[in-house]
FIZALUM-266718 format. One record per residue: residue in one letter; x, y, z of N, C-alpha, C in turn. Coordinates in steps of 0.2 Angstrom, whole numbers, plus 5000, padded with zeros to 4 digits. Layout:
N
AXYZXYZXYZ;...
***
This chain:
631
M528851415062528851445068529051395073;T529351415079529451375084528851375088;L528851325093528251315098528151385101;Q528651415104528651475108528351535103;E528551535097528351585092527651585091;I527451515090526651505089526251535095;L526551515101526151535107526151615108;K526751645106526751715106526251745101;Q526351725095525951755090525151755091;Y524951695093524251685093523951695100;W524351675105524051685112524351745116;N524851765113525251825116525551805123;H525751735124526051715130526751705128;D527251715133527951705132528151625134;T527751605139527951535141527251495142;F527351425142526851375142526651365150;R526051345151525851325158526251255159;P526251235166526451175168526251115163;M526651075161526451015157526251025150;Q526051085148525851095141526351085136;E527051105137527551095132527751025131;E527750985137527950915137527350875133;I526750895134526150865130526250875123;I526350935121526450955114527050925111;K527550915114528150885111528050805110;S527650775115527450705114527050695108;V526550745107526150735101526550745095;L527050795095527450805089527850745087;L528050705092528450645091528050585089;G527350595088526950545086526650505091;H526750515097526550475102525750485104;D525350425105524750435107524750455115;T524450505116524550545123523850555126;L523850535133523350555137523550605142;A523150665142523350715147522850735151;L522950725158522450745163522750815166;L522350865164522550935166521950955170;P522050985176521551015180521151075176;T520551085178520151135175520551205175;G520551235169520951295169521751285167;G521851215166522551205164522751215157;G522351235153522451255146522451195141;K521951155141521951095137521951115130;S521551165128521551175121522151195117;V522651225121523251245118523651185117;C523551125120523951065119523851035113;F523251045109523151025103523151075097;Q523051135099523051195094523751215092;V524251215097524951235095525251175091;P525251115092525551065088525251065081;A524551075081524151075074524451125070;L524551185073524751245069525551235067;A525851195071526651185069526751135064;K526151095062526251045056525751065051;E525951035045525451035039524850995040;G524351015038523650975038523151005043;I522650965045522150985049522050945055;C521850975060521750935067520950925067;I520850865069520050845070519950845077;V519550885080519350895087518650865088;V518650815092518050785094517850805101;S517250835102517050865108516250855109;P515950845115515250835116514950905117;L515350955118515051025121515051075115;I514451075112514251115106514451185108;A514251215113514351285115515051305115;L515451255118516151265118516551255112;M516251215107516551205101516451275097;K515851295097515651365094516151415096;D516251425103516651475106517351465103;Q517651405103518351395101518451415094;V517951395090517951415083517951485082;E517551525085517551595085518151625087;N518451595093519151625095519651615090;L519751555087520251535082520151585076;R519551595074519451635068519651705070;A519551735076519751795078520451805078;K520851745079521551755078521851745071;G521351735066521551725059521751655057;I521451605062521551535060520951505058;E520951475052520351445049520051385053;A519451385055519151335059518451325057;V518151265057517451255056517251205061;S516551205063516251155067515651125064;I515551065065514951035062514551005068;V513951035069513551015075512751005072;S512350975077511650955075511351025074;G510851015069510451075067510751105061;M511351085059511551115052511251065046;S511151105041510851065035511351025032;K511150975028511650935024512050975020;R511751025017512151065012512651105016;E512551125022513051165026513651115028;I513451055030513951005032514350985026;D514050975020514450965014514951015012;M514751075013515151135011515751135017;A515551125023516051135028516651075027;L516351015026516850965025517350975019;D516951005013517351015007517951065009;S517751115013518251165015518851135019;C518751085022519251055026519751015021;I519450995016519950955011520251005006;Y519951065004520251104999520351175001;G520051195007520051265009520551295014;G521051255016521551275021521251285028;V520751245029520551245036521051205041;K521151235047521651205051521351155057;F520751175058520351135064519651125062;L519451055062518751035061518551005068;Y518051045071517751025077517050985075;L517050925078516350895077516150855083;S515550845084515250805090515350735088;P515350685093515550615091515050585087;E514350605088513850565084513950585076;R514350635075514450655067514950605064;L515350575068515750525066515450465063;L514750455065514350395062514150405055;S514150465053513850475046514350455041;D514050425035514550405030514850465026;L514450515026514750575023515350605026;A515350605033515950635037516450585036;R516350525036516950475036517250475029;E516850475024517150475017517550535016;R517350595018517750655017518350665022;I518250635028518850635032519450595029;K519250535025519750495022520250535018;Y519950585015520350625010520650685013;M520550695020520850755023521650745025;N522050795025522750785027522750795035;V522550745038522450745046523150745049;N523350795053523950795057523850775064;L523250775067523150755074522450745075;I522250695079521550685082521550705089;A521150755091521150775098520450755101;V520450725106519850705109519750735116;D519250785116519150825122518650795126;E518650805133518250765138518250695137;A518850665136518950595134518650545139;H518550565145518150515150517550495147;C517250535142516550515140516650445136;I517250425134517250365130517250305135;S517250315142517350255146516650245149;Q516450185149515750165152515850175160;W516450175163516550185170516550265172;G516550305167516650375168515950405170;Y515950465172515350495175514850515169;D515150525163514750555158514850515151;F514750445152514850405146514350415140;R514650425134514350435128514550385123;P514150335121514250285117514550305110;P514250365107514550385101515350395101;Y515550405107516350415108516650355106;L516350295106516650235104516850235097;H516550275093516650275086517250315084;I517550345089518150385087518750345085;A518750285088519250235086519250215078;D518650225075518550215068519050265064;L519150325067519550375063520250345062;R520450305067521150275067521250225061;E520650195059520650155053520750195046;L520450255046520550305041521250335040;H521550345046522250375047522650345052;P522850285051523150245056523850275059;D524150315055524750345058524750405061;V524150435062524050495065523950495073;P524350525077524350525084523650545087;V523450515092522850535096523050575102;L522750635104522850665110522150665114;A522150625119521550625123521650675129;L521150715131521150765136520550755141;T520650765147520150765152520450805158;A519950825162520150855169520150805174;T519650755173519550705179519550635176;A519850595179519750525178520050475183;T519750425185519950375190520450335186;A520850295190521350245187520950195182;E520350175184519950135180519750165173;V519650225173519450265167520050285163;R520550295166521150315162521350255158;E521350195161521550135157521050115152;D520350135153519850125148519950165142;I520150235144520150285138520750255133;Q521250235136521850205132521650145128;Q521250105131521050045127520550055122;K520050095123519550115118519750155113;L520350195114520550235108521150205105;Q521250135107521750095104522450125104;F522650155110523350185110523950135109;K524450165105525050125104525550175107;N526050145110526650185113526350245117;A525950225121525550285125526050315130;V525850385130526250425135525650455139;V525750455146525250485150525550545155;F525150595154525350655159524850665164;Q525050675170524550685175524850725181;K524450775183524650815189524250785194;S524450795200524050785206523450825206;F522950785209522250825209522250875215;E522750875219522750915225522750985223;R522251025226522251095226522251135233;K522951145235523051165242522751235244;N522551275239522351345240521551345241;I521251285239520451285239520251255246;S519851285249519551265255518851235253;Y518751165254518151135252517751135258;V517051155257516651165263515951125261;V515651095265514951065265514551105270;Q514051135268513651175273512951135273;N512751105279512151075279511651125282;T511151145277510651195278510051185275;E509551205278508851205275508751265272;D509051325274508951385270509451405266;K509451375260510051385255510051455252;L509451485251509551555249509851605254;R509751595260510151635265510851625265;K511051555264511751545264512051575258;L511751575252511951605246512151675247;I511751715251511951785253512451785258;D512451745263512951745268513651735265;I513751685260514351675257514651735253;A514151755249514351815245514551875249;K514251885255514451945259515051925263;G515251865265515751845269516451835265;V516351825258516951805254517051865249;K517551905249517651955244517851925237;G517651965232517851935225517251905221;S517451885215516951855211516851785212;G516251755210516051685211515551665206;I515551595206515051555202514551515206;V513951525205513451475208513151435203;Y513251365204512951315200512251295202;V511751295198511151265199510951215194;R510351185195510151125191509851155184;T509351205184508951215178509151285176;R508951295169509051365166508551415170;K507951395171507451435175507751465181;E508151415185508451435191508951485191;T509351485185509851535184509651605184;A509051615181508751685181508551705188;E508151655191507851665197508351685203;I508951645203509451655208509851725207;A509951735201510251795199509851855201;K509251855200508751905202508751915209;F508751855213508751855220509351895223;Y509951885220510551915222510551995221;T510252005215510252075213509752115218;T509152085219508752115224509052125231;N509552085233509852095239510552135238;G510552175233511152215232511752195230;I511752125227512352095225512352085217;K512752115213512752115206512852045203;A512352025200512451955197512051945191;D512251895187511951885180511851805180;Y511551785174511451715173511651695167;Y511751625166512051595160511851525159;H511651515153511551445151511651435143;A511751375141511951355134511351375129;G510751395131510251405127510251485124;L510651525127510751595126511051605119;E510951655115511251675109511951685111;A512351665106513151665107513351735109;A513051785105513251855107513051875114;V512551855117512251865123512751825128;R512851765127513351725131514051765132;S514251785126514951815126514951885130;R514351915130514351985133514251965141;K513951915143513851905150514551875153;Q514851835149515551815151516051865152;E516051915147516551965147516352015153;S515752025154515552065160515752035167;W515751975167515951935173516751935174;K517051915168517751915168518151975170;T517752035168518052105169517852125176;N517452085180517252105186516652155187;K516352175181515752215181515152185184;T515152115183514652075186515052035191;R514852025197515251995203515051915203;I514451895202514251825202513951805196;I514051755193513751725188513351655190;V512751655189512351595191512251555185;A512351495185512451455179512251385180;T512051355174512051275174512751255172;N512851185172513551165171513851175164;A513451215160513651235153514251285154;F514251315160514651375161515351355163;G515851385161516551375164517051345159;M516751295155517151265150517551315146;G518251315146518551355141518651425143;I518351445149518351515152518951515157;D519451555156519951565160519951625164;K519651625170519651685175520051665181;P520651685182521051665188520851685195;D520451735195520351765202519651745205;V519351695203518651665206518851645213;R518451685218518651665225518151615228;F517551605225517151545227516751525222;V516551455222516151415218515651385223;I514951395222514451365226514051315222;H513951265224513451215221512851215226;K512351245223511651255227511351185227;D511451135222511151075222511751015222;M511550955223512050905223512250895216;P512950885215513150865208513050795207;D513050775201512950705199513550655201;S514150685202514750645203515250685206;L515750655209516350685212516750715206;E516750685201517150705195516850775193;A516250775192515950845190516050895195;Y515950875202516050925207516750955207;Y517250905207517950925207518150975201;Q517850955195517950995189517651065190;E517051075193516751135193516951175199;A517051145205517351185211518051205209;G518451165205519051185203519151245199;R518651275197518651345193518751405198;A518751385204518951435209519751435210;G520051495212520751495214521251475209;R521151485203521651465198522351515199;D522251565202522851615203523251585209;E523051535212523351495218523251535224;H522851585225522651615231522051585234;K521951605240521351565244520751575241;A520351515240519751515237519351455240;Y518651455239518151415242517751375237;G517651305238517251265235516651245240;V516051275239515551255244514951215241;L514751165245514251125243513651135248;L513051165246512551165250512151105250;Y511951075256511651005256511251005262;N510650965261510250945266509950875265;Y509550845269509350775268508850775262;A508450825261508050825256508350815249;D509050835249509450835242509450755241;R509650715246509650645245509050615243;L508450635245507850605243507750625236;R507850695234507750715227508250675222;Q508850665224509350625220509150555219;E508850525224508650455224508050455219;K507550495219506950495215507250505207;K507750555207507950565200508350505197;F508650465202508950405200508450355197;E507950345200507450305198507150325191;L507050385190506750405184507350405178;S507950405180508450405175508550345171;F508250285173508350225170507650195168;P507350215162506750185160506850115158;T506350075158506350005155506450005148;V506649945145506749935138506049955134;A505549925137504849945134504750015134;E504950055139504850125139505250165134;V505850135133506350165128506050155121;K505750095120505450085113504850125112;Q504450135117503850175117504050245115;V504550275118504750345117504950355109;Y505350295107505550295100505050305095;H504550265096503950265091503550325092;Y503450345098503050415099503450465096;L504050465096504450525093504350525085;A504450465083504350455075503650475073;N503150465077502450485076502350555076;Y502750585081502750655083502950695076;Y503450665073503750705067503350675061;S502850625061502550595055503050565051;L503550525054504050495050503950425048;A503950415042503750345039504350295041;Y504150235041504650185042505150185036;E505750165038506350165034506550235031;A506250285034506450355032506750395037;G507050455036507250505041508050505042;E508450455039509150455041509450515039;G509850545044510250605043509850665045;T509250665046508750725047508850745054;S508950815055508950845061508250885062;M507950875068507350915069507350945076;D506951005077506951035083506450995087;L506550985094506150955098505950995104;D505251015104504951045110504750995115;L505250975120505150925124504550925128;G504350985131503750995134503150975130;D503051005124502550985120502450915118;F503050885117503050805116502850765121;C503050785127502850745133502150755135;S501850815134501150835135500750795130;R500950795124500550765119500450685120;F500950655123500950585123500950565131;K500850615135500750595142501350555145;L501950585144502550555146502950595152;D503250565156503650605161504350635158;A504450695159504950735155505650705157;I505850685163506450665165506550595162;K506050555163506150485160506250485153;T505850525149505850535142506550555140;L506850605143507550635142508050575142;N507950535147508450475148508350425143;A507750415141507550365136507950385129;L507850455128508250485122508950465122;K509250475128509950465129510150385128;F509750345130509850265128509750255121;L509250285118509250275110509850305107;E510150355110510750385107511350335108;Q511350295114511850245115511850185111;D511250175108511150115103511150145096;D511450205095511550235088510950245084;Y510350245087509750265083509650335081;L509850375086509750445085510250485090;S510350545089510750585093510350645096;F510450665102510050715105510450765108;N510350825106510750885109510350925113;E510450935119510050985123510151055120;S509651105121509651165117510251205117;V510551215111511051265110510851315105;F510951375106510751425101511151425094;L510751415089511051415082510751485079;P511151525076510951585073510651575067;S510251625064509951625057510551625052;R510451595047511051595042510751585035;F511151605030510851595023511451595018;R511351565012511851565007511451565000;F511751604995511451614989511551544985;E511051514982511051454978511151464971;V511151524969511251544962511851594961;G512151594955512751634954512551704953;N513051754953512951824952512451834946;E512651804940512251824934511551804935;E511451744937510751714938510351764943;L510651784948510351824953510151894950;Y510651924946510551984942509851974938;N509851924934509251914930508651904933;F508651874939508051864944507851934946;Q508351984948508152054950507852094944;I508052084938507752114932507052094931;Q506952024931506351994929505852004935;N506052024941505652024947505852094951;P505652154948505952214951505652224958;G505152194960504852204967505352184972;W505752124970506252104974506952134974;D507052184969507652214968507952244975;P507552294978507852334983508052284989;F507652234990507752184996508352144995;I508452124989509052084987509652124987;K509652194985510252234985510452254992;T509952254997510052275004510452215007;I510252145005510552085007511352085005;L511352104998512052104996512552154999;R512252215000512652265004512852245011;S512352215014512452195021512852135023;Y512952085018513252025020513652005014;G514351995015514851975010514951895011;G515151865006515351795006514851745006;A514151765004513651725005513551684998;F513951694993513951654987514351594988;D514851594993515251534994515051495000;N514851535006514751495012514051525015;F513851485020513251505024513551565028;V513151615029513351675033512751695038;N512951705044512551725049512151785047;I511551795049511051845047510651865053;R510551935054510151955060509551995056;E508951955057508351985053508152055056;F508252065062508152135065508552185061;D509152175060509652225057509452235050;L509252185046509052185039508452225039;A507952215044507352245043507452325044;R507852345048508052415049508352445043;R508752405040509052435034508652435028;S508152395028507652385022507052425023;Q506952455029506352485031505752435031;M505852375034505252325034505252305041;S504752265043504652235049505152175049;A505352145055505652085055505352025052;Q504652025054504251975051504251975043;Q504152035040504252045033504852015030;V505452025034506052005032506051925032;I505851895037505851825038505451795032;E504851825031504351795026504751805019;G505051865018505451875011505951825010;L506351805016506951755015506651685014;K506051675017505751605016505551605009;Q505251655006505051654999505651644994;L506151674995506751674991507051604992;D506951574998507151504999506751454994;E506051464994505651424990505751434983;Y505951494981506151504974506851474972;H507151444977507851424976508351474974;I508251534976508751584975509251584981;L509051564987509551564992509251504997;S509651485002509451435007509451475013;Y508951475017508851515023508651465029;K509051465034508951425040508851475046;Q508251475048508051515054508351495060;Q508451545065508751535071508351485075;T508751445080508351405084508751395091;D508351385096508751365102508451305106;K508051275101507751215104508251155104;P508051105108508551045107508451015100;Q508950975098508950945092508950865092;V508550835088508550765087508850755080;T509350715079509550695073509450615072;W509150595067509050525066509650495063;L509950445066510650425064510450365059;K509850335060509650275056508950285053;P508750255048508050265046507550235052;R506950265052506450235057506450165057;Q506450125062506450055063505750025064;H505649965062505049935064505249905071;N504649895075504749875082505249805082;E505149755078505549695079506249715077;S506449765074507149785072507449825077;L507049855082507349895087507649865093;Y508249855093508649825099508849875104;I508649865110508849915115509349865120;N509949885121510349855125510249855133;K509849805135509649805142510249805147;K510749765145511349755149511749825150;L511749865145512049925145511649975150;I511049975150510650005154510749985162;D510749925163510949895169511649915172;D512149915167512749935169512850005171;R512450045167512550125168512150135175;K511650095176511250105182511750095188;A512150045188512550025193513150075194;T513350095188513950155189513650215192;Y513050235189512750295192512550295200;R512350235202512250225209512850235213;K513450205210514050205214514350275214;K514250315209514450385209514050425213;M513350415213512850455218513050435225;E513250375227513350365234514050395236;G514550405231515150435232515050515234;V514550545231514350615233514050615239;F513550565241513250565247513750555253;A514250515252514750505257515250565258;Y515350595252515750665253515350715257;A514650715256514250765259514150755266;E514150685268513850665275514450645279;T515050625277515550595281515950655284;K516150655290516550705293517350675293;R517550685287518250675285518550725281;C519150745281519450795277519250785270;R518950845267518550845261519150835255;S519650865256520250855251520450785251;Q520550755256520750685257520250635253;M519650655254519050615251519150615244;L519150675241519250685234519850655231;L520350665234521050635232520950555232;Y520650535237520650455238520150435232;Y519650465230519250445225519650445218;F520150495217520550495211521150455212;D521150405217521650355218522350385221;E522250445224522850465227522750445235;R523050395237522850355243523150385249;N523750415249524150435254524150515256;A523650545254523650625254523650645262;D523950695263523850725270523250765270;K523050775277522450815278522650885275;C522050925272522250985269522251045275;G521951035280521951085286521551145285;V521251155279520851215278520051195276;C519851135275519151125274518751125280;D518151125280517651135286517851085291;V517951015289518050965294518750975297;C519250995294519951005297519951065301;L519551115299519551175304519151165310;E518651125310518251105316518651065320;E519051015317519550975322520051025325;K520251075322520751125325520451155330;R519751175329519451215334519351175341;Q519151105340519051065345519651045349;T520251035345520851025348521051085352;S520951145349521151205353520751215359;A520151205359519651205365519951155370;A520151095368520351045373520951065376;E521451095372522051125375521951175380;I521551225378521351285382521051255389;F520651205389520351175395520851145399;D521351115396521851085400522251135404;D522451185400522851235403522551275408;I521851295407521551325412521451285419;T521351215418521251175423521851165427;N522451165424523051165428523151225432;E523051285429523151345432522651355438;L522051335438521551335443521751285449;I521951225447522151175452522751205456;E523151235453523751265456523651325461;L523151365459522951415463522551395469;L522151335468521751315474522251265478;S522751245476523251205480523551245485;T523651315484523951355490523451385494;S522851405492522251425496521651425493;S521051425497520351415494520251485491;H519751485486519551555483518751545482;D518451605482517751605480517851615472;I517251595469517251595461517551655458;A517251715460517451775457518151795458;T518451775463519151795464519551745460;L519351675460519751625456519751645449;V519151665446519151675439519551745437;T519551795441519951855440520651845441;T520851795446521551785447521851745441;A521551705438521751665433521951705427;T522451685423522651725417522551695410;I522451625410522351595404521651595402;G521551605395520851595392520451665393;T519851655391519351715392519051705398;E518651755401518251745407517751685406;K517451685400516951635399517251565399;E517851555396518151495396518351475403;R518551515408518751505414518151475418;I517551515418516951495421516751425419;D516751415412516551355410516951295412;T517651305413518051255416517951245423;V517751295427517551285434516951245435;R516451255430515851215430516051145429;Q516451125424516651065422517051025427;L517451065431517851035436517351015442;L516851055444516351045449515950985447;D515750975441515350925438515750855439;A516350865437516850805438517050785445;G516850825450517050815457517750825458;K518150865454518850875455518950935460;I518450975460518451035465517751035469;K517651065475517051065478516951135482;F516351145484516251205489516351185496;A516751225499516851225507516551285509;G515851285511515551355512515451395506;E515751455506515751495499516351485495;K516851455498517451445495517551385491;L517951385486518151325482518751295484;V518751225485519351195487519451125483;I520051105483520151035479519850985483;S519550935479519150885482519650825485;
***
């Protein structure tokens, strides 16, 4: 099929969006390609179409587990074979998924960067017929980027396994420094770079300095028609703010990555079809969701960087019609961000302490645990060892940067199972254990394909069909797991810790202090950039574009700063025009104030009275008795 035929068959579009076709052709010519596409620019099509046009499999590296799962589901719904490998999956599941990539006709393998560290993944990838390596959120590979993730540095190892396969790096935001770093770290050869201007002429960027943010949330929703997104810091806040909107008669819902996939999908669909007007979310929301008619995006709290802000605010106005990106800000935000900054960078001793506490928490022996994934109840862990939650979270991230473990904040993984015995052996088990027969028959009738692959299972549905309680179903599946009849993985929405190396002795545990110091300096620079954006009275669009190295941008004319300048200019012009008219009237004869104000024709009555007062204060006119005359 031609590129257009692939686009039509699988996406039902007749034409590509700007730059998509050029990027796809560059990849098909074998060029290493860096594509900077704005949020909503259709990045996924840029690697999915060329991968479908060629024999073999496309490896997609992405840090966003929820987005990976969504993209895999969407591809499967189109009849395209795709698999994802994420934390929380068992070794058996991973083994089977990688096997299907070699022998099973899979077109897309999605995996998180830390999975590239495993010998199992590397060994299997070596035998795959890879046609393209796609790196999503490519800014994560750069230490100067706002979301640096050291496991991304191992992507270059894929090039050793498949040296002739082109790499497509994709991101929505990157400074010139980061763009160069991406190409260097991914060992680009014959590089081609595609970049659109970061300017969004239809978006009015607004900073509102306010102590009463809740009131502003309502005012904006009432003042701007259409759908919107409100970004908040925590999952708890998403539900609270959505409830606040609903209580005030505005239909809203909440979203975060910890929700079950079916629930996330339902909430997205309700918002996309405008049944829900406002979605209140953490920054997990918006990736891969294409809704063109979003009229406003509000950040209730300070973003961590201008890259993140630009990307999230850019989800407004993709239809090119008027839209607003609003940041609610006050001085307390600066103080909170400064405090968060200090907690974000634990000492080397504190990082080591968290590592050993974590191993003790799991009762993990020295030299054991490599490749094991475990749920982490962060609240319970911090409580047991009397640790600060924010500092602990960041210590885990630095342990990830030194490749000791990977840490994924909670993403819902559904329950799933697979039969570990064949048909005949299962039949013999049923005959020998007639008490199990009805339960197993219900499973067989309800779920197909479980002899070959892990299949998602809903315990509540199975309970209804087998006339048991959900707890009885769970216990039954656990017992069959113990009998090795099937493998049963119960659902989880807890964060996942995966041990990338066996537990180390203290003398073997090396924490890179320079990396911590460098990250601290980068974080400080980006934090100060957000403060400057929020506190400086300069065209907001110009400031954002300058940050992304577009140094000669014109004023946008539509942000809060530009509009205020226009108002002041207009007021000054009105004052000058009224002054000229009043002086002209008084040059022919004296007037009392009432007559002078009613005789003048320029401006409103209030503006004329204010001008008379200013002229009196300046001594340009004066009273002669009850009449006004020129001084």
